[in-house]
PASEBA-1860 file (N, C-alpha, C; in nm, 3 decimals):
! residues 96
1> MKSVRHRR> 14.628/8.096/7.888/14.691/8.120/7.759/14.750/8.256/7.764 ~ 14.873/8.268/7.713/14.945/8.393/7.717/14.913/8.473/7.588 ~ 14.909/8.604/7.604/14.881/8.686/7.488/15.010/8.701/7.408 ~ 14.997/8.707/7.280/15.110/8.728/7.193/15.112/8.868/7.139 ~ 15.223/8.935/7.154/15.234/9.069/7.105/15.315/9.075/6.975 ~ 15.280/9.165/6.894/15.359/9.183/6.767/15.494/9.239/6.797 ~ 15.587/9.201/6.716/15.727/9.251/6.737/15.735/9.400/6.726 ~ 15.661/9.462/6.637/15.664/9.609/6.625/15.619/9.681/6.753
9> QIEREHRR> 15.514/9.626/6.811/15.465/9.686/6.935/15.563/9.675/7.045 ~ 15.631/9.562/7.060/15.732/9.547/7.163/15.850/9.644/7.138 ~ 15.892/9.655/7.008/16.003/9.743/6.979/15.965/9.888/7.011 ~ 15.840/9.927/6.975/15.798/10.062/7.000/15.797/10.091/7.151 ~ 15.754/9.994/7.235/15.752/10.018/7.376/15.893/10.031/7.432 ~ 15.987/9.952/7.381/16.126/9.966/7.428/16.188/10.097/7.384 ~ 16.151/10.145/7.270/16.209/10.272/7.223/16.155/10.390/7.303 ~ 16.032/10.377/7.356/15.968/10.487/7.428/16.019/10.504/7.571
17> VWNVLAPN> 16.085/10.405/7.620/16.136/10.414/7.759/16.254/10.510/7.767 ~ 16.259/10.595/7.867/16.371/10.690/7.873/16.496/10.623/7.909 ~ 16.603/10.662/7.846/16.733/10.602/7.863/16.839/10.710/7.871 ~ 16.945/10.684/7.943/17.055/10.783/7.952/17.117/10.800/7.816 ~ 17.122/10.691/7.745/17.187/10.698/7.609/17.097/10.761/7.501 ~ 16.968/10.764/7.527/16.875/10.822/7.430/16.779/10.919/7.502 ~ 16.827/11.033/7.550/16.738/11.121/7.628/16.631/11.191/7.549 ~ 16.638/11.188/7.414/16.536/11.250/7.334/16.431/11.153/7.286
25> APSTLGSV> 16.419/11.040/7.350/16.325/10.943/7.321/16.184/10.999/7.355 ~ 16.082/10.967/7.272/15.951/11.021/7.302/15.890/10.971/7.434 ~ 15.816/11.054/7.497/15.756/11.023/7.624/15.648/10.914/7.608 ~ 15.630/10.834/7.712/15.525/10.731/7.706/15.388/10.787/7.749 ~ 15.389/10.904/7.811/15.264/10.965/7.857/15.215/11.064/7.750 ~ 15.084/11.054/7.719/15.023/11.152/7.628/14.987/11.275/7.706 ~ 14.928/11.367/7.637/14.890/11.496/7.703/14.777/11.475/7.798 ~ 14.686/11.385/7.768/14.572/11.358/7.860/14.622/11.294/7.990
33> EKNYLIWG> 14.716/11.197/7.980/14.772/11.136/8.096/14.847/11.235/8.178 ~ 14.926/11.322/8.115/15.002/11.417/8.188/14.907/11.518/8.262 ~ 14.798/11.550/8.199/14.700/11.636/8.259/14.643/11.574/8.388 ~ 14.603/11.444/8.375/14.552/11.371/8.491/14.659/11.365/8.602 ~ 14.785/11.339/8.565/14.888/11.326/8.660/14.915/11.459/8.740 ~ 14.917/11.569/8.661/14.939/11.699/8.725/14.825/11.736/8.820 ~ 14.700/11.721/8.776/14.585/11.746/8.862/14.580/11.655/8.982 ~ 14.624/11.533/8.963/14.624/11.436/9.079/14.725/11.477/9.179
41> ILRLVLGL> 14.847/11.512/9.134/14.953/11.555/9.224/14.910/11.684/9.299 ~ 14.847/11.776/9.229/14.803/11.898/9.290/14.696/11.870/9.398 ~ 14.603/11.780/9.368/14.501/11.745/9.462/14.559/11.674/9.586 ~ 14.658/11.590/9.566/14.725/11.519/9.678/14.793/11.621/9.762 ~ 14.869/11.715/9.702/14.942/11.816/9.783/14.849/11.904/9.863 ~ 14.742/11.949/9.801/14.645/12.032/9.869/14.579/11.953/9.987 ~ 14.549/11.829/9.964/14.492/11.747/10.075/14.584/11.727/10.188 ~ 14.711/11.704/10.155/14.812/11.691/10.261/14.828/11.822/10.338
49> VQMTFAVA> 14.833/11.936/10.273/14.844/12.063/10.340/14.722/12.085/10.432 ~ 14.604/12.057/10.381/14.484/12.070/10.463/14.490/11.989/10.591 ~ 14.520/11.856/10.577/14.524/11.768/10.690/14.636/11.806/10.790 ~ 14.750/11.838/10.739/14.866/11.872/10.824/14.836/11.997/10.909 ~ 14.791/12.100/10.839/14.774/12.224/10.916/14.645/12.222/11.000 ~ 14.548/12.139/10.966/14.433/12.124/11.052/14.470/12.058/11.182 ~ 14.549/11.953/11.174/14.596/11.882/11.293/14.690/11.972/11.372 ~ 14.778/12.045/11.306/14.867/12.139/11.377/14.790/12.247/11.446
57> AILCLVFV> 14.684/12.295/11.384/14.597/12.397/11.445/14.529/12.346/11.575 ~ 14.479/12.225/11.564/14.416/12.167/11.683/14.518/12.146/11.794 ~ 14.634/12.089/11.761/14.740/12.072/11.861/14.786/12.201/11.922 ~ 14.801/12.304/11.839/14.840/12.437/11.892/14.734/12.494/11.983 ~ 14.607/12.476/11.944/14.500/12.526/12.027/14.496/12.461/12.161 ~ 14.518/12.325/12.164/14.517/12.253/12.291/14.638/12.287/12.379 ~ 14.756/12.287/12.318/14.877/12.306/12.402/14.919/12.450/12.424 ~ 14.896/12.538/12.325/14.942/12.677/12.335/14.829/12.770/12.363
65> GLSSTTVT> 14.711/12.740/12.312/14.600/12.832/12.326/14.588/12.913/12.196 ~ 14.503/13.014/12.204/14.477/13.093/12.087/14.590/13.192/12.071 ~ 14.685/13.157/11.982/14.801/13.242/11.960/14.817/13.270/11.813 ~ 14.919/13.346/11.779/14.940/13.376/11.634/14.970/13.249/11.555 ~ 15.040/13.153/11.618/15.070/13.029/11.551/14.943/12.950/11.517 ~ 14.855/12.945/11.610/14.724/12.874/11.592/14.643/12.941/11.483 ~ 14.638/13.073/11.487/14.563/13.145/11.382/14.622/13.126/11.246 ~ 14.759/13.119/11.241/14.830/13.099/11.109/14.801/12.960/11.057
73> CIAVATIA> 14.802/12.858/11.144/14.773/12.723/11.100/14.626/12.714/11.050 ~ 14.536/12.778/11.119/14.395/12.779/11.078/14.381/12.846/10.941 ~ 14.450/12.957/10.923/14.442/13.034/10.803/14.498/12.950/10.683 ~ 14.609/12.885/10.702/14.670/12.808/10.592/14.580/12.687/10.556 ~ 14.523/12.620/10.656/14.430/12.511/10.628/14.305/12.560/10.555 ~ 14.258/12.676/10.595/14.140/12.731/10.529/14.165/12.772/10.387 ~ 14.283/12.835/10.364/14.317/12.877/10.229/14.334/12.752/10.142 ~ 14.399/12.648/10.191/14.415/12.526/10.112/14.282/12.465/10.078
81> TLVSRTLF> 14.190/12.467/10.174/14.056/12.415/10.151/13.982/12.492/10.047 ~ 13.987/12.626/10.054/13.919/12.706/9.957/13.976/12.689/9.817 ~ 14.113/12.685/9.807/14.171/12.663/9.677/14.130/12.528/9.619 ~ 14.130/12.427/9.703/14.093/12.291/9.659/13.942/12.291/9.612 ~ 13.858/12.349/9.686/13.715/12.357/9.651/13.694/12.434/9.521 ~ 13.773/12.538/9.503/13.761/12.618/9.382/13.807/12.540/9.259 ~ 13.926/12.482/9.272/13.985/12.413/9.157/13.914/12.281/9.121 ~ 13.864/12.209/9.223/13.810/12.074/9.196/13.655/12.071/9.208
89> RGRRGARR> 13.592/12.188/9.197/13.448/12.187/9.199/13.397/12.120/9.070 ~ 13.317/12.016/9.084/13.259/11.949/8.968/13.344/11.830/8.922 ~ 13.469/11.816/8.973/13.553/11.702/8.934/13.534/11.593/9.042 ~ 13.504/11.472/8.991/13.487/11.364/9.086/13.582/11.251/9.052 ~ 13.699/11.254/9.102/13.799/11.145/9.082/13.854/11.156/8.937 ~ 13.925/11.054/8.903/13.991/11.046/8.773/13.908/10.956/8.681 ~ 13.824/11.013/8.599/13.744/10.938/8.503/13.813/10.937/8.370 ~ 13.825/10.828/8.309/13.889/10.815/8.177/13.796/10.758/8.079
END
């Protein structure tokens, strides 16, 4: 059985979608959703930085040895880890 939506609700949803012809239309995301989105993107970026520079540090250590490039990769991965641990201490996923 299909759900039936009221006409007002459908019209409201169509009005809230961003359009070139109506750039001042209200956003579909509330402040709570925007907050989750921003924190999620930040967590993703920090995770990618950690993984990328950790792998780069290991590869530099194996192929180049202990050089300034290796130490820099280790430092960037460590800083990203510390920032992530500081920001997300006590947060466990996106609970709504």
